[in-house]
C-alpha positions in Angstrom: 74.8 129.0 72.7 78.1 130.8 73.4 81.4 129.0 74.1 82.1 128.4 77.8 85.7 128.0 79.1 86.7 126.8 82.5 89.3 124.6 84.3 89.6 121.8 86.7 92.4 119.7 88.1 92.8 115.9 87.9 95.8 114.1 89.3 97.7 117.5 89.6 97.1 118.2 85.9 95.2 121.4 85.0 92.5 120.7 82.4 91.0 123.5 80.3 87.5 122.7 79.2 85.9 124.4 76.2 82.2 123.7 75.8 80.8 124.6 72.4 78.5 123.4 69.6 79.9 120.1 68.6 79.0 116.4 68.7 82.0 114.6 70.3 84.6 115.2 73.1 88.1 115.9 71.9 91.3 115.9 74.0 94.4 117.8 73.0 97.9 118.2 74.5 99.9 121.2 73.3 103.4 120.3 72.3 104.9 123.6 73.3 103.9 123.5 77.0 102.1 120.2 77.6 98.9 121.9 78.6 95.7 119.8 78.3 92.6 121.0 76.5 89.2 119.2 76.3 86.6 120.4 73.8 83.1 119.1 74.6 79.5 119.6 73.6 77.4 121.9 75.7 75.2 119.1 76.9 78.1 117.1 78.2 78.2 117.0 82.0 81.3 117.8 84.1 81.1 114.2 85.4 81.3 112.8 81.8 84.2 115.1 81.0 86.1 114.0 84.2 85.5 110.3 83.4 86.7 110.9 79.8 89.9 112.6 81.1 90.5 110.0 83.9 90.3 107.2 81.4 93.1 108.8 79.4 95.3 110.1 82.3 98.2 107.7 81.6 98.2 108.7 77.9 98.2 112.3 78.9 101.1 111.9 81.3 103.1 109.9 78.7 102.7 112.6 76.1 103.4 115.5 78.6 106.6 113.8 79.5 107.5 113.1 75.9 106.8 116.8 74.9 108.8 118.0 77.9 111.8 115.9 76.8 111.5 117.1 73.2 111.4 120.8 74.4 114.4 120.3 76.7 116.4 118.8 73.8 115.3 121.6 71.5 116.5 124.2 74.1 119.8 122.4 74.4 120.5 122.5 70.6 123.2 124.9 69.5 122.1 128.3 68.2 123.2 128.6 64.6 124.5 131.7 63.0 122.4 133.4 60.3 124.9 132.2 57.7 124.6 128.6 58.8 120.8 128.8 58.9 120.8 130.2 55.3 123.1 127.4 54.2 120.9 124.7 55.8 117.8 126.2 54.2 119.4 126.2 50.8 120.6 122.6 51.1 117.2 121.4 52.4 115.3 123.3 49.7 117.5 121.8 46.9 116.9 118.3 48.4 113.1 118.9 48.6 113.0 120.3 45.0 114.7 117.1 43.8 112.1 115.0 45.6 109.2 117.1 44.2 110.6 116.6 40.7 110.7 112.9 41.3 107.2 112.6 42.7 105.2 115.1 40.5 105.0 112.7 37.5 104.2 109.7 39.7 101.4 111.5 41.6 100.1 113.6 38.7 100.3 116.9 40.7 102.3 120.1 40.4 103.9 122.0 43.2 104.2 125.8 42.6 107.0 126.3 45.1 108.7 125.3 48.4 109.5 127.5 51.4 111.8 126.4 54.2 111.2 128.0 57.5 111.5 127.3 61.2 108.2 125.8 62.5 107.3 124.9 66.1 104.6 122.3 65.8 104.6 120.7 62.4 107.0 119.2 59.8 105.3 120.7 56.8 102.2 122.3 55.4 100.6 122.7 52.0 98.5 125.5 50.7 96.1 123.5 48.5 94.8 126.5 46.7 98.3 127.6 45.5 99.9 124.1 45.7 102.8 125.7 47.7 104.6 123.6 50.3 106.3 124.8 53.5 108.8 122.6 55.2 110.3 122.8 58.7 114.0 123.6 58.7 114.4 120.9 61.5 114.1 118.3 58.7 117.7 119.1 57.9 118.7 117.1 60.9 116.5 114.1 60.0 117.2 111.1 57.8 116.6 111.6 54.0 113.6 109.2 54.1 112.0 111.5 56.7 112.2 114.5 54.3 110.8 112.3 51.5 107.9 111.2 53.6 107.0 114.8 54.5 107.2 116.0 50.9 105.0 113.1 49.7 102.6 113.7 52.6 102.3 117.4 51.7 101.9 116.6 48.0 99.1 114.2 48.9 97.2 117.2 50.3 97.0 118.6 46.8 95.0 115.5 45.9 93.0 115.6 49.2 93.1 118.6 51.6 92.0 116.9 54.8 93.5 114.0 56.8 90.7 111.6 56.0 90.6 108.0 54.8 91.1 109.1 51.1 94.2 111.2 52.0 95.8 108.3 54.0 95.0 106.0 51.1 97.0 108.3 48.8 99.9 108.4 51.3 99.9 104.6 51.6 99.7 104.2 47.8 102.7 106.5 47.1 104.8 105.9 50.2 103.8 102.5 51.7 106.4 102.6 54.5 105.2 105.9 55.8 104.2 104.5 59.3 107.8 103.4 60.1 109.3 106.6 58.7 106.8 108.8 60.6 107.8 107.0 63.8 111.5 107.7 63.0 110.6 111.3 62.2 109.0 111.9 65.6 111.8 110.2 67.6 113.6 112.6 70.0 117.1 113.0 68.7 
């Protein structure tokens, strides 16, 4: 059965529904624009989807407001010159490389390289095939423990690619205070 996409409105919020082959209903709010997307199985009725969304309407509004504030703050940030961006990238890369050297023997993994770039929706990523880590330049403005958490998080992906229980077990083992640091990382500055 082919994917079916349609929209409806609940409480002045436009909901995009994507029905496809899957088992559960998933709700997603895009950070960039606060749009709401629900993925649901084909056999799920519109009434079930509406109830699912209505039960989470306060959560949706909270996150839409949070993302709107984050995006407004991002827009108000000063635009840096190319020279300043290069300087920040170099400093952040040096700090990240020091952390990788610290954690490689502890975790028993090897990182092939680090790239610093401007990313819109994530703090970092890891190519588990090549063991290469990408880090968000915005980490430059965060506390050092935030950078360390992201580095350890991405290195844990070399041990376990997905965000499953095994992965979070590794993160907890190597960086036990990750929950507090992650909260700090995602605070609007």
